[in-house]
N, C-alpha and C positions, 0 to 999 in steps of 0.2 A: 473681746481682749485677752489676752493669757499672759500669765508672768510667771516664773518661777521664782520658788521660795526666796532665795535668796540673789535676785537681780537686782541691780546696783542703780535705778532709775529713784528719784526722790518718794520718798514713802513706802520705801521696800524693806525687809528685814536685814538683821545682821547676820554675825554668823550663827553658830549652834551650840556657842557655850551653855551648858547648863539645860535644865527643861524650864519651860515657857507655860504658863497657865494656857486653859485652852481657849482659843478664838471666842468662843461662846460665851466666855465671862465678860469679854468687850462688847460682844452683842447685848447680851443682857444690861450692861452697864447703860451703854448708848441708849437703850429702849427705854429706861427708866427716864431717863431726862428729855428723852422724845415724847414720854408718856406726858411726864409735865408741860411740855410743851403744847400738847392736845388740850390738856385740863386748861391751861392758860388762855386761848382762843374759845374752847367750849363754854365755859362758865359763862360768858358774856352774852351769849344769846338767850339764856332762861332768865336775866336779870333786866333785861331791855327796858321792861315797864316798871321796876322798881328804880333803875338808875334814870330812866326819863321821866318821871314823875318827880322825885327827888330832888332834880336838875333842872327839870324844866326844860329838855332837850324835844324838837321834833324827830321825825322818823328820819328825815334826811340829814338832818344834824347827828343822828344817833348813828348812822349809816356810813359817815365819813370818820366816824371815831371809830368802829368796830374795824374800818379797813384801816386805821392810821398806820398801826405796825405795818402792811403792806406795803405804803407808800415810801417808807423807809426803807425796806426790803430792796425796792428798787434802786437807790443809789449807794446800799453798804452791802449786797448780794456778790457784786463781783471783787470789791475789797476785801471782804469776807474769805474767798478764796483765797487769797494772798498770806491773808492770817492765818488760816489753818495750816498754809503749806508752810507759814517759816516759824510759828510756835508750837505745831504739832498736834496731835490728835487729842492729847492729855489735856495739856491747858485749854486747848479750845473749847472743847466741851465742859470744861471747870467755868469758862467765863461764859460761855452761852448759860448754862443752868442759874448762876450767879445773875445775870442780867433777867431771865425771866421770872425769877423770884423777886428782884427789886421792881421790876414793871408791875407784879401781882401786887405790892405793897405801896406802891405809888396812887394805884387804881382807888385803893380800900381808903386815902385820904383824899380824894379829888375832890374841888369845891365847885365846880363848874364845869362847862365845855373845854375850854383851854386847857386846864389841867389835866381832865379825864383823855383828853386826846393824846398830850404829851405823855403820859402815863401808859397808855396804849402803846405808845410810837416806840417808848424805849426799849420794848419787846425786840423792834425789826434791827436794833443794833445787834443783838445779841443772839436771837433766833437764826439768823442765816451761819453762824458758826455751827449751830447744830444739825441744820439741814445740809450744809455741805459736808461736815466731817463724816456725818451718818454713812453716805454711799463711798466717802474716800477709803474709810475705815473697812466696809465690805471688800472694795477693790484690793486693799493692803494685805487683807488675812485670808482671803480665801480664791482660790483658783477660778477660770470664768466657769466651769461648770458646778461649780459649788455655791457659786454667788444669789442662785433664786431665792433659796429659802432665807439666808439673812436679811436679804433687800426685801423680803415682804415682812419680815417681822419689823424691821426698821420704820417701814411705810405703816404697819398696822397698829404700831406703838402709837403713835398721836391721834390715831382713830379711837384707839380705846381709851384713853385719855378724854378726849372728846366726849365719847359715849359715857364714859361716865359723868362728866359734867353735866350733859342734859338730862342724864337719869335722875341724877339725885339731887341737883341745886332746888328745884321744885318742892319736891315733896320730902325731902330729909333737911338739906343746909339750912333752906330757908326758915322752915317753923324750929330748928334746933338753934338758929341765931335771934329768932323771935323778928325774922322778917327785916334782919341788918344784912343789907347788900354788902355793904364795906367790912361785916365780918367773913362775910361769907370769901370774899377775896382775900382776906387775911389768912384765912385758914388753905387756901388751897395756898398760897404762898409756902405755907410751913411744908406742903406735902413737894412743892418744886425744890427747897432747901432740901429736905431728906433724900430725894433722888438724887439731887448733885453731891452727895455725900455718898451714897452707893456707888457715882462713878470714880470718885477718889479712890474707891477701893477697887474695883474692876478696871479701872484704868492700868493696872500693872501687867494687863495681858497685852499691852501694845507698848510697853517699855521699849521693846526692841522695834520697832518701827522707827526709820530715820525719817525726819521731817524733809532733810534734801533740800536742794537749790529749787525756789518757786519758779513756775512757767506763767505765774497769773500775772503776767504785763500786757502792754498793750498790743505788740506784736501777736503774743498768743492768744490774745480776744480776737483780734481782726482776722488771724488764719482762721480761728474757729468757725468765725460769723461769715467767713466765705464757702466753709463746706455746705455744699446742697442738702445733704442729712440733717446739720446741724440747725441751718435757717428752717427748716421744716419743723424742726423738733421746738424751737423756741416758738414758731406761730403755733404749735397746740397747744403749749404751756399757756401761751397768753388768754386762749378761748377757756381752758382747762380749767385756769385759775380764778376767772372772771364768774364762770358755774359754779364752782367750789365753795370759793369765798361767798358769793352771795348766799346760795342755799345753806350752807352752814350756819350764817348770821341771823339768816333771815326764815327757816325752815318752822321754828314754833311759832313765828308769828303769821306765817302763811296757812300752820294749821288751826291756829285759835280762829283767824279770820273763814274758818271753812265751820266752823260752831265749834272745835273743841276746846273743851276745859284747859286751862295753863298745866296740869299736872297730865292730862293727858297727850299734849302737844310733845311736853317734855318727854312723857315715854315713848312717843310715836318716833320722836327725832332719836333719840337713844336707839331703838330698834334699828333704824336706818343706818346709823353711824356703827353699832354693834355686827350685823350681818356683812357691814365693809370690812371689818377684821377678817371675815372669811376669804373674802375678794383677795384682798392685800396678798393673802397668804396662798392662796389657790389660782388666781386667774395668770401669776407670771411664772408658776411652776408647769402648768400645761399647755401655755402656749407655745410652739416651736418658734424659735430664734427668728425663721424665716417668713413666722405669721404673724409676727408682733404689730406692723403697720396694718394690716387688713383686722386684726384683733379691737385694734382702736377704732378704725372707721364704724365697725359693729357696735362698739359700748356707745359711742357717743349719739347713733341713730336710737340705740335702745333708750337711753338714759334721758334724749331729749324729747321723747315721747311718752316717758314716765313722768316727767316734771309739769308736763302738758294737762295731766289729769286730775292734779292733786286738789285742784279747786273743783272738781265737779264729779270726782270719783265718790259712790257709795263708800263705807266703811270697809269692807272686803277686799274690794278692789285698790282702794287706797292703802291698805298694808303691803298689799301685793306689789303695787309703784314704790312703794318707801324701800321696800326689801329688794326689789331689782335695781332702783336708783343708789341705795347702798352698794349694793355687791359689785356693781359695775364701776362708779366712779373709783373705788378704792383700788381698782388694778389700773387705772391711767399711770399714776407715777412710777409705780414699780418698773412698767412697761418701758417709759419713756426713760429711766435709769438706767435699765438693761440696754436699750439703745444706744445711749452715752457709752457705757463702758464696754459694749461690744463693738462700737466702731473700730475700724482698723485705722483710720486718719487719727483718731484720740489716743494718746499715751496716758498713762498714768500721771504722768508729772502735769497733764492738761485738764486732772481730773476736778480739781480746784477752780480752775478758769470756765471749765464746761458747765458744772453745777454752777458756778455761781452767774453767770449768763443765764442759764435754765430760770434761775429765780429770780434775778433780775427782771427779765421780761415777763414771767408770768406773775409777778405780783403788781406790775402794773394794772395788768386784771384784776389781780387780787383786793386793790384799792377800790379800784372803778364799779367792781362787781356789788358790792356792798351799798355802796352810795348810790349807783344807777337803781337798783331792786327799791331802794328806801324812797327816793325823789317819785317815779312810777307811782309807788305805792301812795305815795303823799297826792299826788294830781289826780291820778283815777280813784283814791278813795278806796284801795283794796287792792288784792294781791293778785289777780285775773291776769291782767296786763301784764305785769311782771314774771309771771311764771311763762308766759308765751315770749317774752323775751327771752328768758333762758334756754327756749328751746330754740328759736333762732340762734344762740349763741352756741349752742350745742352741735348745729347742723354745720356752722363755721367751722368748728375743729373737726366734725367728719370730713370736711372738704381738703382742711390741710392735713387730715392723714391719708387722704389718699394719695396727695403730692409727697408725703411722705414715702409711700410704698414705689412711687415713682422714682424718686431719690436712691431710695434705697435698691433696687433694682440696677440703676447705673454704676452705682458705686462696688456693686457684687461681681458687673461684668469685669470692671478694671480692678477687682482687687488682688493684691500681690502677699500671698501668706509672710513672706519676709520680710513686709514691711512695718512691722511690728516692732516700735521700739524697746530695746533691753537696757 
């Protein structure tokens, strides 16, 4: 997908009047909001024991709560694409940041399973605006050859947020607030609000981007679903989100089940996610465009193998497995985003609809993953069987990526360079 700086499709820039702030200012601003996105997700996993004890929750109930926002995503992601198209990047990301803040504050005052579920679910209304606006921002401000690095930064930001949450919640934040998990979530809400304020300043770098007419409507969605490459991407996203959300939410518990202390489990989980930041920035940049489907197959095979050994590996091998898991998983979404942005059948006006579809289907797995792993751990009294389930899901994703390689080959044969919308 290649766009001239002044083409006239929705989401493109206006004239050349006056000096414009660097597009990297906008990237920094959106990364701040996406960082708070990751904090909001990551802070829950280290607090599972404290929350469950305080509110009297089983693992399966807690699993459904952890995935509540993903359930809402299923229904809000596609409409969110239309919202981003209509409101534009500035207001969409502002609303997204404020919703993340509200979700965290509501969690801090939850009185039981229903209210905590609702508080986490609120995240699912504003989160899609951030998820969808980020690739649209990159597609609007950067030419195709320059998109790999900002895409990597965008995807790395929530990983960094999750890593910080995993690394500091048990050893730093809980002691700082005398073990009060409610105060911890309120403190994270303050960080999210500050990040939203930073976006207000940075958003001047997208002031010249016109929102344009939306193509996030039923006809556009149906057309996208009919594309063989898009169907494969959606299938991959379903299995990938199941795997990633389940592992993100239960990794500290999986590690404590193998004998690690709560602090050690938090540090190890943070190490895995931190290594993932390198994966976000590296994999998409190193993989040539025509090798992306093959790279996805390899990633899923490797991470499926690594998760299978978590419950039986000695400490040194455990560290290696966690590092490989973090590095590999972090490359999946950038590669899939680049597949969407690089598809000749998907124009800039389709980005909202395409990414909305991507998250809507993906978060079906995002919701069922944490619940399924919690349920399996409940009935099997541990996480060994749960990790084997994750291995099977990674294998299914690898098979879907093989299908993407075939669909991509067919598309390349019939590709016409002049077909790209301007």
